[in-house]
Each structure stands twice: as structure tokens, then as C-alpha cells.
N, CA and C atoms as an extended XYZ file, in Angstrom:
531
Properties=species:S:1:pos:R:3:atomname:S:1:resname:S:1:resid:I:1 pbc="F F F"
N        40.720        4.161      -31.406 N   MET     1
C        40.297        4.554      -30.329 CA  MET     1
C        39.046        4.270      -30.364 C   MET     1
N        38.144        4.087      -31.470 N   LYS     2
C        36.376        3.491      -31.079 CA  LYS     2
C        36.708        2.553      -31.156 C   LYS     2
N        37.197        1.620      -31.277 N   ALA     3
C        37.337        0.581      -31.697 CA  ALA     3
C        37.164        0.044      -29.939 C   ALA     3
N        38.389        0.783      -29.425 N   LEU     4
C        38.966        0.267      -28.390 CA  LEU     4
C        37.251        0.787      -27.375 C   LEU     4
N        36.629        2.111      -27.708 N   THR     5
C        35.388        2.577      -26.634 CA  THR     5
C        34.648        1.513      -26.688 C   THR     5
N        34.136        0.860      -28.071 N   ILE     6
C        33.078        0.406      -28.070 CA  ILE     6
C        33.747       -1.573      -27.587 C   ILE     6
N        34.590       -1.569      -28.135 N   SER     7
C        34.930       -2.629      -27.318 CA  SER     7
C        34.990       -2.914      -25.220 C   SER     7
N        35.722       -1.659      -25.411 N   LEU     8
C        34.629       -1.604      -23.405 CA  LEU     8
C        33.936       -1.502      -23.021 C   LEU     8
N        32.892       -0.689      -24.070 N   ILE     9
C        30.592       -0.531      -23.339 CA  ILE     9
C        30.582       -2.000      -24.028 C   ILE     9
N        31.059       -2.548      -24.362 N   LEU    10
C        30.636       -3.940      -25.052 CA  LEU    10
C        31.236       -5.089      -23.989 C   LEU    10
N        32.504       -5.342      -23.463 N   PHE    11
C        32.889       -6.058      -22.250 CA  PHE    11
C        31.770       -5.827      -21.102 C   PHE    11
N        32.211       -3.946      -20.354 N   PHE    12
C        31.568       -3.606      -18.805 CA  PHE    12
C        29.267       -3.763      -19.245 C   PHE    12
N        28.937       -3.970      -20.535 N   GLY    13
C        27.796       -4.370      -20.290 CA  GLY    13
C        27.292       -5.937      -20.591 C   GLY    13
N        28.203       -6.391      -20.739 N   SER    14
C        28.296       -7.920      -20.959 CA  SER    14
C        27.883       -8.996      -19.644 C   SER    14
N        28.726       -8.150      -18.052 N   HIS    15
C        29.423       -8.160      -17.272 CA  HIS    15
C        28.293       -7.866      -16.606 C   HIS    15
N        27.925       -6.152      -17.012 N   TYR    16
C        27.088       -5.551      -16.360 CA  TYR    16
C        25.587       -6.332      -16.582 C   TYR    16
N        25.030       -6.910      -17.176 N   THR    17
C        23.522       -7.055      -17.551 CA  THR    17
C        24.289       -8.440      -16.643 C   THR    17
N        25.186       -9.262      -16.807 N   HIS    18
C        24.779      -10.735      -15.617 CA  HIS    18
C        24.551      -10.867      -14.787 C   HIS    18
N        25.545       -9.839      -14.502 N   LEU    19
C        26.249       -9.104      -12.495 CA  LEU    19
C        24.376       -8.904      -12.137 C   LEU    19
N        23.547       -8.009      -12.520 N   ALA    20
C        22.454       -7.712      -12.112 CA  ALA    20
C        21.206       -9.111      -12.950 C   ALA    20
N        21.419      -10.100      -13.430 N   ALA    21
C        20.907      -11.220      -13.582 CA  ALA    21
C        21.026      -11.665      -12.544 C   ALA    21
N        21.699      -11.703      -11.793 N   GLN    22
C        21.609      -13.022      -11.355 CA  GLN    22
C        21.636      -13.009       -9.593 C   GLN    22
N        21.011      -11.950       -9.128 N   ASN    23
C        19.979      -11.408       -8.336 CA  ASN    23
C        18.739      -10.565       -8.960 C   ASN    23
N        17.446      -11.754       -7.987 N   ALA    24
C        16.419      -10.747       -8.315 CA  ALA    24
C        16.367       -9.996       -7.599 C   ALA    24
N        16.860       -9.285       -6.516 N   ASP    25
C        16.573       -8.085       -5.787 CA  ASP    25
C        17.958       -6.426       -6.209 C   ASP    25
N        18.326       -7.546       -7.606 N   SER    26
C        19.064       -6.338       -7.968 CA  SER    26
C        19.472       -5.015       -7.702 C   SER    26
N        19.915       -4.475       -8.693 N   LEU    27
C        19.771       -2.230       -8.375 CA  LEU    27
C        19.328       -2.402       -9.019 C   LEU    27
N        19.094       -2.955      -10.565 N   PHE    28
C        18.793       -2.424      -12.141 CA  PHE    28
C        17.367       -3.601      -12.721 C   PHE    28
N        16.115       -2.965      -12.390 N   SER    29
C        15.030       -3.555      -13.425 CA  SER    29
C        15.201       -3.884      -14.539 C   SER    29
N        15.893       -3.116      -14.724 N   THR    30
C        16.314       -3.014      -16.146 CA  THR    30
C        17.499       -2.873      -16.912 C   THR    30
N        18.342       -3.417      -17.565 N   ALA    31
C        19.812       -2.663      -18.788 CA  ALA    31
C        19.891       -2.858      -19.709 C   ALA    31
N        20.342       -2.188      -20.939 N   GLY    32
C        19.986       -2.249      -21.946 CA  GLY    32
C        21.039       -1.399      -22.407 C   GLY    32
N        21.480       -1.703      -24.431 N   VAL    33
C        22.647       -0.237      -24.783 CA  VAL    33
C        22.122        0.139      -26.222 C   VAL    33
N        22.160        0.865      -25.660 N   ARG    34
C        21.471        2.427      -26.924 CA  ARG    34
C        22.605        2.867      -27.896 C   ARG    34
N        22.001        3.531      -29.251 N   VAL    35
C        22.782        3.878      -30.002 CA  VAL    35
C        22.268        4.999      -30.770 C   VAL    35
N        23.227        6.377      -30.912 N   GLY    36
C        22.235        7.386      -31.371 CA  GLY    36
C        23.226        8.317      -32.526 C   GLY    36
N        22.892        8.679      -32.815 N   VAL    37
C        23.088        9.272      -34.195 CA  VAL    37
C        22.892       11.218      -34.051 C   VAL    37
N        24.178       11.819      -35.170 N   ASP    38
C        23.703       13.315      -34.681 CA  ASP    38
C        22.104       13.793      -35.286 C   ASP    38
N        21.352       14.422      -34.385 N   ALA    39
C        20.348       14.096      -35.527 CA  ALA    39
C        20.697       15.393      -36.226 C   ALA    39
N        21.433       16.390      -36.768 N   GLU    40
C        20.794       17.751      -37.585 CA  GLU    40
C        22.126       17.320      -39.081 C   GLU    40
N        22.380       16.226      -38.749 N   ASN    41
C        24.082       15.622      -39.640 CA  ASN    41
C        24.966       17.070      -39.761 C   ASN    41
N        24.957       17.288      -38.852 N   GLN    42
C        26.435       18.881      -38.930 CA  GLN    42
C        27.491       18.310      -38.863 C   GLN    42
N        27.498       17.211      -38.107 N   ILE    43
C        28.794       16.550      -37.283 CA  ILE    43
C        28.305       15.004      -37.964 C   ILE    43
N        29.503       14.061      -37.336 N   GLY    44
C        29.790       12.813      -37.655 CA  GLY    44
C        29.102       11.664      -36.331 C   GLY    44
N        28.942       12.564      -35.035 N   LEU    45
C        29.028       12.044      -34.074 CA  LEU    45
C        28.234       10.478      -33.560 C   LEU    45
N        28.133        9.715      -34.083 N   VAL    46
C        27.459        8.981      -33.455 CA  VAL    46
C        27.531        8.207      -31.462 C   VAL    46
N        27.097        7.396      -30.475 N   SER    47
C        26.908        7.485      -29.500 CA  SER    47
C        26.771        5.643      -29.134 C   SER    47
N        27.030        5.475      -28.131 N   TYR    48
C        26.946        4.264      -28.060 CA  TYR    48
C        26.717        4.488      -25.195 C   TYR    48
N        25.536        3.569      -25.960 N   GLU    49
C        25.899        3.185      -24.387 CA  GLU    49
C        25.297        1.863      -23.715 C   GLU    49
N        25.954        1.459      -22.752 N   ILE    50
C        25.002        0.402      -21.355 CA  ILE    50
C        24.098        1.495      -20.864 C   ILE    50
N        22.961        1.423      -19.965 N   PHE    51
C        21.912        1.754      -19.231 CA  PHE    51
C        21.678        0.462      -18.443 C   PHE    51
N        21.370        1.750      -17.667 N   GLY    52
C        20.427        0.468      -15.768 CA  GLY    52
C        19.517        1.735      -15.826 C   GLY    52
N        18.141        1.119      -15.657 N   ILE    53
C        17.287        1.203      -14.243 CA  ILE    53
C        17.391        0.741      -13.885 C   ILE    53
N        17.064        1.839      -12.698 N   THR    54
C        16.982        1.111      -10.625 CA  THR    54
C        15.379        1.948      -10.144 C   THR    54
N        14.521        0.783      -10.225 N   ASN    55
C        13.212        1.223       -9.852 CA  ASN    55
C        12.820        1.568       -9.120 C   ASN    55
N        12.410        3.764       -8.848 N   MET    56
C        12.302        3.447       -7.298 CA  MET    56
C        10.578        2.598       -6.490 C   MET    56
N        10.334        2.014       -7.614 N   GLY    57
C         8.669        2.055       -7.142 CA  GLY    57
C         7.422        2.928       -6.808 C   GLY    57
N         7.700        4.381       -7.552 N   TRP    58
C         6.994        5.440       -7.530 CA  TRP    58
C         6.205        5.671       -8.810 C   TRP    58
N         5.536        4.916       -8.381 N   SER    59
C         4.059        5.627       -9.301 CA  SER    59
C         2.824        6.167       -9.343 C   SER    59
N         2.159        6.642       -9.637 N   TRP    60
C         1.316        6.492       -9.544 CA  TRP    60
C        -0.055        7.254      -10.326 C   TRP    60
N        -1.541        6.195      -10.058 N   ASP    61
C        -2.520        6.939      -10.886 CA  ASP    61
C        -3.039        7.890      -12.092 C   ASP    61
N        -2.322        7.998      -12.455 N   LEU    62
C        -3.583        9.666      -13.447 CA  LEU    62
C        -4.591        9.433      -13.178 C   LEU    62
N        -5.118        8.649      -14.068 N   SER    63
C        -6.437        7.813      -13.947 CA  SER    63
C        -6.937        7.500      -14.415 C   SER    63
N        -8.418        6.597      -14.381 N   GLU    64
C        -8.106        5.113      -14.776 CA  GLU    64
C        -7.244        3.915      -15.702 C   GLU    64
N        -7.116        4.434      -16.634 N   ARG    65
C        -6.384        4.271      -17.666 CA  ARG    65
C        -4.336        4.813      -17.981 C   ARG    65
N        -3.678        5.866      -17.088 N   ILE    66
C        -2.910        6.422      -17.287 CA  ILE    66
C        -2.293        6.355      -16.007 C   ILE    66
N        -0.771        5.570      -16.721 N   ARG    67
C        -0.081        5.539      -15.331 CA  ARG    67
C         1.131        6.453      -14.957 C   ARG    67
N         2.395        7.084      -13.885 N   LEU    68
C         3.383        7.415      -13.835 CA  LEU    68
C         3.691        7.136      -13.559 C   LEU    68
N         5.377        6.070      -14.034 N   ASP    69
C         6.436        6.023      -12.571 CA  ASP    69
C         7.542        6.833      -13.339 C   ASP    69
N         8.582        7.077      -12.166 N   LEU    70
C         9.319        7.643      -12.116 CA  LEU    70
C        10.148        6.872      -11.769 C   LEU    70
N        11.414        6.083      -11.567 N   ASN    71
C        12.713        6.054      -11.826 CA  ASN    71
C        13.920        6.356      -11.830 C   ASN    71
N        15.316        5.674      -12.209 N   ILE    72
C        16.709        6.842      -12.243 CA  ILE    72
C        17.136        5.324      -13.279 C   ILE    72
N        17.760        6.045      -14.033 N   GLU    73
C        18.627        5.866      -15.230 CA  GLU    73
C        20.021        6.265      -15.657 C   GLU    73
N        20.930        4.853      -15.104 N   THR    74
C        22.367        5.079      -14.914 CA  THR    74
C        23.559        4.599      -16.381 C   THR    74
N        24.095        5.895      -17.263 N   ALA    75
C        24.389        4.834      -18.426 CA  ALA    75
C        25.897        5.005      -18.348 C   ALA    75
N        27.275        4.636      -18.771 N   VAL    76
C        27.735        4.414      -18.971 CA  VAL    76
C        28.374        4.858      -20.859 C   VAL    76
N        28.950        5.428      -21.403 N   GLY    77
C        29.347        5.395      -23.343 CA  GLY    77
C        30.323        6.221      -23.146 C   GLY    77
N        30.429        6.079      -25.575 N   GLY    78
C        30.746        6.794      -25.732 CA  GLY    78
C        30.594        7.363      -26.945 C   GLY    78
N        31.214        8.459      -27.184 N   LEU    79
C        30.749        9.719      -27.856 CA  LEU    79
C        31.782        9.472      -29.129 C   LEU    79
N        31.719        9.268      -30.214 N   SER    80
C        32.666        9.403      -31.070 CA  SER    80
C        32.909        9.629      -32.751 C   SER    80
N        33.172       10.369      -33.001 N   GLY    81
C        33.378       10.809      -34.389 CA  GLY    81
C        33.824       12.546      -34.928 C   GLY    81
N        34.411       13.025      -36.047 N   GLU    82
C        35.287       13.952      -36.129 CA  GLU    82
C        36.591       13.743      -35.454 C   GLU    82
N        37.533       11.987      -35.170 N   GLY    83
C        38.809       11.889      -34.955 CA  GLY    83
C        38.915       11.483      -33.662 C   GLY    83
N        37.765       12.345      -33.361 N   GLU    84
C        37.994       12.098      -31.838 CA  GLU    84
C        36.761       11.085      -30.582 C   GLU    84
N        36.823       10.410      -29.850 N   THR    85
C        35.639       10.117      -28.235 CA  THR    85
C        36.131       10.890      -27.863 C   THR    85
N        35.043       10.059      -26.930 N   ALA    86
C        34.326       10.563      -25.400 CA  ALA    86
C        33.717        9.729      -24.401 C   ALA    86
N        34.820        9.612      -23.020 N   ILE    87
C        33.702        7.968      -22.506 CA  ILE    87
C        33.126        9.491      -21.612 C   ILE    87
N        31.698        9.134      -21.535 N   TYR    88
C        30.632        9.877      -20.290 CA  TYR    88
C        29.971        8.530      -19.758 C   TYR    88
N        29.424        9.605      -18.801 N   ALA    89
C        28.388        9.096      -17.006 CA  ALA    89
C        27.791       10.316      -16.946 C   ALA    89
N        26.367       10.083      -17.267 N   ARG    90
C        24.802       10.126      -16.543 CA  ARG    90
C        23.839        9.977      -15.690 C   ARG    90
N        23.407       10.366      -15.156 N   MET    91
C        22.425       10.139      -14.559 CA  MET    91
C        21.560       10.552      -14.010 C   MET    91
N        20.191       10.355      -14.166 N   ALA    92
C        19.146       11.542      -14.446 CA  ALA    92
C        17.725       10.437      -14.232 C   ALA    92
N        16.849       11.696      -13.589 N   PRO    93
C        15.473       10.425      -13.532 CA  PRO    93
C        14.918       10.320      -14.511 C   PRO    93
N        14.347        8.963      -14.929 N   VAL    94
C        13.078        8.937      -15.896 CA  VAL    94
C        11.465        8.711      -15.653 C   VAL    94
N        11.046        9.706      -15.520 N   ALA    95
C         9.589        9.879      -16.057 CA  ALA    95
C         9.162        8.577      -16.853 C   ALA    95
N         8.245        7.536      -16.978 N   GLU    96
C         7.412        7.100      -18.379 CA  GLU    96
C         5.885        6.881      -17.893 C   GLU    96
N         5.906        7.244      -18.538 N   ILE    97
C         3.480        7.374      -18.834 CA  ILE    97
C         3.127        5.604      -19.783 C   ILE    97
N         1.856        4.957      -19.198 N   PHE    98
C         2.053        4.152      -19.049 CA  PHE    98
C        -0.261        4.290      -19.663 C   PHE    98
N         0.013        3.800      -20.407 N   PHE    99
C        -2.001        4.295      -21.587 CA  PHE    99
C        -2.682        2.691      -21.659 C   PHE    99
N        -2.974        2.455      -20.000 N   GLY   100
C        -3.678        1.044      -20.359 CA  GLY   100
C        -2.771        0.065      -20.701 C   GLY   100
N        -3.126       -0.825      -21.264 N   ASP   101
C        -2.908       -2.309      -21.880 CA  ASP   101
C        -1.470       -2.206      -22.663 C   ASP   101
N        -2.197       -0.801      -23.276 N   CYS   102
C        -0.860       -0.132      -24.941 CA  CYS   102
C         0.591       -0.463      -24.499 C   CYS   102
N         0.729       -1.564      -25.818 N   PRO   103
C         2.691       -1.830      -25.759 CA  PRO   103
C         3.253       -0.780      -25.588 C   PRO   103
N         3.272        1.234      -26.118 N   LEU   104
C         3.498        1.395      -25.243 CA  LEU   104
C         3.798        2.354      -25.092 C   LEU   104
N         4.728        3.055      -24.173 N   SER   105
C         4.487        4.329      -23.592 CA  SER   105
C         6.608        4.878      -24.148 C   SER   105
N         5.783        6.649      -22.883 N   LEU   106
C         5.777        8.184      -23.519 CA  LEU   106
C         6.822        8.486      -22.307 C   LEU   106
N         8.123        8.396      -23.093 N   THR   107
C         9.658        8.570      -21.767 CA  THR   107
C        10.559       10.049      -22.053 C   THR   107
N        10.313       10.756      -20.671 N   LEU   108
C        10.896       11.983      -20.793 CA  LEU   108
C        12.357       11.669      -19.536 C   LEU   108
N        13.027       12.246      -19.611 N   SER   109
C        14.120       12.157      -19.338 CA  SER   109
C        15.664       13.966      -18.930 C   SER   109
N        15.161       13.181      -17.705 N   SER   110
C        16.765       15.540      -17.699 CA  SER   110
C        17.644       15.303      -16.797 C   SER   110
N        19.099       15.203      -17.228 N   GLY   111
C        19.642       15.337      -15.511 CA  GLY   111
C        21.115       15.833      -16.238 C   GLY   111
N        22.713       15.622      -15.411 N   PRO   112
C        24.026       15.058      -16.106 CA  PRO   112
C        24.443       14.787      -16.409 C   PRO   112
N        25.654       14.536      -17.040 N   ALA   113
C        26.490       14.446      -17.672 CA  ALA   113
C        28.026       14.214      -17.829 C   ALA   113
N        28.839       13.579      -17.420 N   LEU   114
C        30.499       14.044      -16.994 CA  LEU   114
C        30.880       13.012      -18.742 C   LEU   114
N        31.969       14.449      -19.378 N   TYR   115
C        32.518       14.575      -20.245 CA  TYR   115
C        33.995       14.294      -19.783 C   TYR   115
N        33.648       13.300      -20.559 N   SER   116
C        35.268       13.578      -20.786 CA  SER   116
C        36.785       14.523      -21.752 C   SER   116
N        36.250       14.736      -22.957 N   GLU   117
C        36.427       14.680      -24.046 CA  GLU   117
C        35.202       16.301      -24.454 C   GLU   117
N        35.058       16.709      -24.913 N   ASP   118
C        34.585       17.976      -24.861 CA  ASP   118
C        34.691       18.226      -26.435 C   ASP   118
N        35.682       18.548      -27.775 N   THR   119
C        35.730       19.149      -28.542 CA  THR   119
C        35.683       17.439      -29.580 C   THR   119
N        36.229       18.127      -30.846 N   PHE   120
C        35.111       16.565      -31.882 CA  PHE   120
C        35.813       17.810      -33.398 C   PHE   120
N        37.938       17.711      -33.329 N   ASP   121
C        37.566       17.869      -34.177 CA  ASP   121
C        37.706       20.517      -34.328 C   ASP   121
N        36.563       20.416      -34.913 N   THR   122
C        36.447       21.487      -34.939 CA  THR   122
C        35.000       22.428      -34.057 C   THR   122
N        34.781       20.783      -33.479 N   TYR   123
C        33.086       21.263      -32.353 CA  TYR   123
C        33.507       21.049      -31.248 C   TYR   123
N        33.674       21.841      -30.714 N   ASP   124
C        33.227       22.187      -29.299 CA  ASP   124
C        32.416       22.386      -28.250 C   ASP   124
N        31.505       21.178      -28.169 N   ILE   125
C        30.802       21.072      -26.890 CA  ILE   125
C        30.362       21.701      -26.069 C   ILE   125
N        32.097       21.967      -25.446 N   GLY   126
C        31.761       23.672      -24.704 CA  GLY   126
C        31.502       23.415      -23.076 C   GLY   126
N        32.389       22.102      -22.625 N   GLY   127
C        32.632       21.605      -21.299 CA  GLY   127
C        32.570       20.369      -21.122 C   GLY   127
N        33.366       19.652      -20.453 N   ASN   128
C        32.728       18.637      -19.675 CA  ASN   128
C        31.578       17.705      -19.143 C   ASN   128
N        31.364       18.928      -18.579 N   PHE   129
C        29.790       19.623      -17.955 CA  PHE   129
C        28.649       19.580      -18.566 C   PHE   129
N        27.848       19.000      -18.991 N   GLN   130
C        27.064       19.283      -19.960 CA  GLN   130
C        25.129       17.923      -19.266 C   GLN   130
N        23.632       18.251      -19.614 N   PHE   131
C        23.141       18.687      -19.140 CA  PHE   131
C        22.505       17.414      -20.567 C   PHE   131
N        21.990       16.109      -20.397 N   THR   132
C        21.232       15.705      -21.318 CA  THR   132
C        19.831       15.274      -20.780 C   THR   132
N        18.617       15.485      -22.401 N   SER   133
C        17.026       15.546      -21.749 CA  SER   133
C        17.283       15.283      -22.344 C   SER   133
N        15.747       13.938      -22.788 N   SER   134
C        15.487       13.288      -23.680 CA  SER   134
C        13.754       13.874      -23.535 C   SER   134
N        13.180       12.851      -24.798 N   VAL   135
C        12.384       12.443      -24.876 CA  VAL   135
C        11.858       11.144      -26.260 C   VAL   135
N        10.705       10.145      -24.979 N   GLY   136
C        11.405        9.025      -26.791 CA  GLY   136
C         9.705        8.097      -25.914 C   GLY   136
N         9.583        7.233      -26.743 N   LEU   137
C         8.873        5.981      -26.694 CA  LEU   137
C         9.602        4.504      -26.794 C   LEU   137
N         8.314        3.871      -26.216 N   ASN   138
C         9.559        2.629      -25.406 CA  ASN   138
C         8.464        2.020      -26.141 C   ASN   138
N         8.468        0.620      -26.324 N   TRP   139
C         7.849       -0.551      -26.286 CA  TRP   139
C         7.902       -1.585      -26.386 C   TRP   139
N         6.711       -2.333      -25.467 N   ASP   140
C         7.769       -2.991      -24.392 CA  ASP   140
C         6.568       -4.842      -25.700 C   ASP   140
N         8.549       -5.253      -26.300 N   LEU   141
C         8.120       -6.084      -27.130 CA  LEU   141
C         7.266       -7.561      -26.564 C   LEU   141
N         7.561       -7.981      -25.174 N   ASN   142
C         7.061       -8.673      -24.708 CA  ASN   142
C         7.303       -8.417      -22.647 C   ASN   142
N         6.983       -9.513      -21.694 N   ASP   143
C         7.909       -9.144      -20.210 CA  ASP   143
C         8.947       -8.983      -20.328 C   ASP   143
N        10.183       -8.866      -21.037 N   THR   144
C        10.843       -9.035      -20.995 CA  THR   144
C        11.992       -8.149      -22.140 C   THR   144
N        11.376       -8.096      -22.937 N   TYR   145
C        12.699       -6.605      -23.884 CA  TYR   145
C        11.462       -6.235      -24.262 C   TYR   145
N        12.420       -4.698      -24.289 N   ALA   146
C        12.092       -2.973      -24.892 CA  ALA   146
C        12.531       -2.890      -25.630 C   ALA   146
N        12.009       -1.571      -26.934 N   LEU   147
C        12.201       -1.334      -28.080 CA  LEU   147
C        12.287       -0.261      -27.347 C   LEU   147
N        13.265        1.253      -27.842 N   SER   148
C        12.843        2.072      -27.721 CA  SER   148
C        13.276        3.074      -28.294 C   SER   148
N        12.946        4.289      -28.896 N   TYR   149
C        13.672        5.422      -29.489 CA  TYR   149
C        13.338        7.421      -28.668 C   TYR   149
N        14.009        7.984      -28.548 N   ARG   150
C        14.719        9.452      -27.810 CA  ARG   150
C        15.372       10.347      -28.710 C   ARG   150
N        14.447       11.292      -29.191 N   PHE   151
C        15.211       12.416      -29.021 CA  PHE   151
C        15.757       12.350      -27.745 C   PHE   151
N        17.298       12.997      -27.988 N   GLN   152
C        18.640       13.105      -27.213 CA  GLN   152
C        19.168       14.789      -26.900 C   GLN   152
N        18.783       15.287      -26.046 N   HIS   153
C        19.227       16.981      -26.459 CA  HIS   153
C        20.232       17.268      -25.672 C   HIS   153
N        22.130       17.454      -26.250 N   THR   154
C        22.031       17.272      -24.532 CA  THR   154
C        23.647       18.624      -24.602 C   THR   154
N        23.423       19.693      -23.790 N   SER   155
C        23.954       20.610      -23.607 CA  SER   155
C        24.527       21.605      -22.000 C   SER   155
N        25.223       22.387      -21.920 N   ASN   156
C        26.011       23.041      -20.977 CA  ASN   156
C        24.594       23.632      -20.063 C   ASN   156
N        23.875       24.384      -20.989 N   ALA   157
C        22.632       25.070      -19.990 CA  ALA   157
C        23.550       26.753      -19.947 C   ALA   157
N        24.077       26.982      -21.305 N   HIS   158
C        24.896       28.289      -20.755 CA  HIS   158
C        26.330       28.071      -19.634 C   HIS   158
N        26.086       27.134      -19.046 N   ILE   159
C        27.293       27.067      -17.864 CA  ILE   159
C        28.733       27.325      -18.187 C   ILE   159
N        29.712       26.776      -19.922 N   SER   160
C        30.137       27.751      -20.352 CA  SER   160
C        29.870       27.775      -21.079 C   SER   160
N        31.073       28.369      -22.497 N   SER   161
C        30.576       28.930      -23.695 CA  SER   161
C        31.526       28.088      -25.042 C   SER   161
N        31.256       27.874      -25.960 N   PRO   162
C        30.703       27.542      -26.465 CA  PRO   162
C        29.203       26.570      -25.856 C   PRO   162
N        28.044       26.590      -26.635 N   ASN   163
C        26.763       25.645      -26.069 CA  ASN   163
C        26.025       25.757      -26.913 C   ASN   163
N        26.432       25.468      -28.451 N   PRO   164
C        26.084       24.825      -29.176 CA  PRO   164
C        24.745       23.423      -29.516 C   PRO   164
N        24.836       23.320      -28.445 N   GLY   165
C        24.472       21.846      -28.035 CA  GLY   165
C        23.997       20.258      -29.420 C   GLY   165
N        23.704       19.721      -28.485 N   LEU   166
C        24.412       18.249      -29.276 CA  LEU   166
C        22.015       17.812      -29.528 C   LEU   166
N        22.577       16.971      -30.861 N   ASP   167
C        20.845       17.013      -30.663 CA  ASP   167
C        21.198       15.002      -31.765 C   ASP   167
N        20.109       14.513      -30.619 N   MET   168
C        20.665       13.028      -31.080 CA  MET   168
C        19.014       12.325      -31.097 C   MET   168
N        18.997       11.137      -32.309 N   HIS   169
C        18.069       10.141      -32.447 CA  HIS   169
C        18.888        8.833      -32.004 C   HIS   169
N        17.870        7.870      -30.598 N   THR   170
C        19.149        6.840      -29.898 CA  THR   170
C        17.622        6.452      -30.080 C   THR   170
N        18.603        4.535      -30.404 N   ILE   171
C        17.559        3.654      -30.485 CA  ILE   171
C        17.543        2.721      -28.828 C   ILE   171
N        17.310        1.750      -28.571 N   SER   172
C        17.610        0.132      -27.877 CA  SER   172
C        16.696       -0.119      -28.006 C   SER   172
N        17.801       -1.518      -27.490 N   ILE   173
C        16.576       -2.462      -26.640 CA  ILE   173
C        17.464       -3.133      -25.203 C   ILE   173
N        16.118       -3.643      -24.689 N   ALA   174
C        16.173       -3.766      -22.853 CA  ALA   174
C        16.212       -4.672      -22.546 C   ALA   174
N        16.487       -5.386      -21.516 N   TYR   175
C        16.111       -7.200      -20.982 CA  TYR   175
C        15.459       -5.995      -19.826 C   TYR   175
N        14.267       -6.724      -18.768 N   LYS   176
C        14.285       -6.677      -17.965 CA  LYS   176
C        13.384       -7.428      -17.037 C   LYS   176
N        14.198       -7.353      -16.050 N   PHE   177
C        14.407       -8.723      -14.904 CA  PHE   177
C        13.543       -8.375      -13.686 C   PHE   177
């Protein structure tokens, strides 16, 4: 099942990026792939996802050298481990803070996620409806590519029981249109 999940993500990801790149007025200003691992090493879960960022055109100059952009990130992916695989989809606002000409920016995001499975062997994330929040750094390598790291927390916000939460370290590479 893990190989099938990865194959589907890569297949749709390549088509997703190709379709977005065909039109300069595309829905996404950025598209990429992200991989994550369990931050606490309590269970062997790994996430794989494709994502797109829609530029909302909302930008504020907080000072002469600090700018805040607010956009929307959409992602589909898989969470695999402990003999189980879940497919998920999420959408969330993402705030990005830029510091002058520095190629590093700070990203903050939080929003709902829907998982096809919520139990991984004996680890129960507590329901199919979750919230995923993250904080991270984005590094613009050039005008076309960016690398990023995020610390990501997923939980059901006590809507269901149990609510153990899942913390992950994620890395991504993105193409900017």
C-alpha cells in the first residue's frame, strides 16, 4: 500500500505541476513536494504530499524591511507507517514573513485536514478530521526554486478522543511560477 500511495502522489504531482505551469494565470503561484517524519520517534510514520500555494495578493509592509504575505496552501498526500496508510487532504492559510533582501522567510500555517484512516497499528490519532499547524523557514534558492523546513503538529483539537497529536519534521522543494 505504501508503494501505491507514493506512486499516486508522484503521478498526480507531476500532472498537477504540469497543468499549473501551462498557464501564467494558473491557480497556483507555487507547487511542490513535501516529506515528513515523526519528530518524537515514538512511531514510524512518514508523510508524503504534493502542495500548491495560491497567491491571494494580500501583502502588508510591516516596516521598511519586513513584509507579511497571506496566501492559501492546498495539499494532498499520504501518511504511512505501522502497517497502515492514510490518504489526506488539507487546506490552510499560510502567512509568510519576509525580511528585506534576505532569502530566508518565516512561514506560519494552520487549518483543517481530512484523513482516510485514523489508526496506525495501536496508535490512534483520534478521528478522521484533524487540524494541522506548522511553523518553518523557507529558503528561496533563486527566482524559481525554494527549499523549506517546517515543524508540523496535527491533532483533533479535542473534538474526538483520544487526541495524542502527531508532530513531524518536514522538508519540501517547490517550484515558483
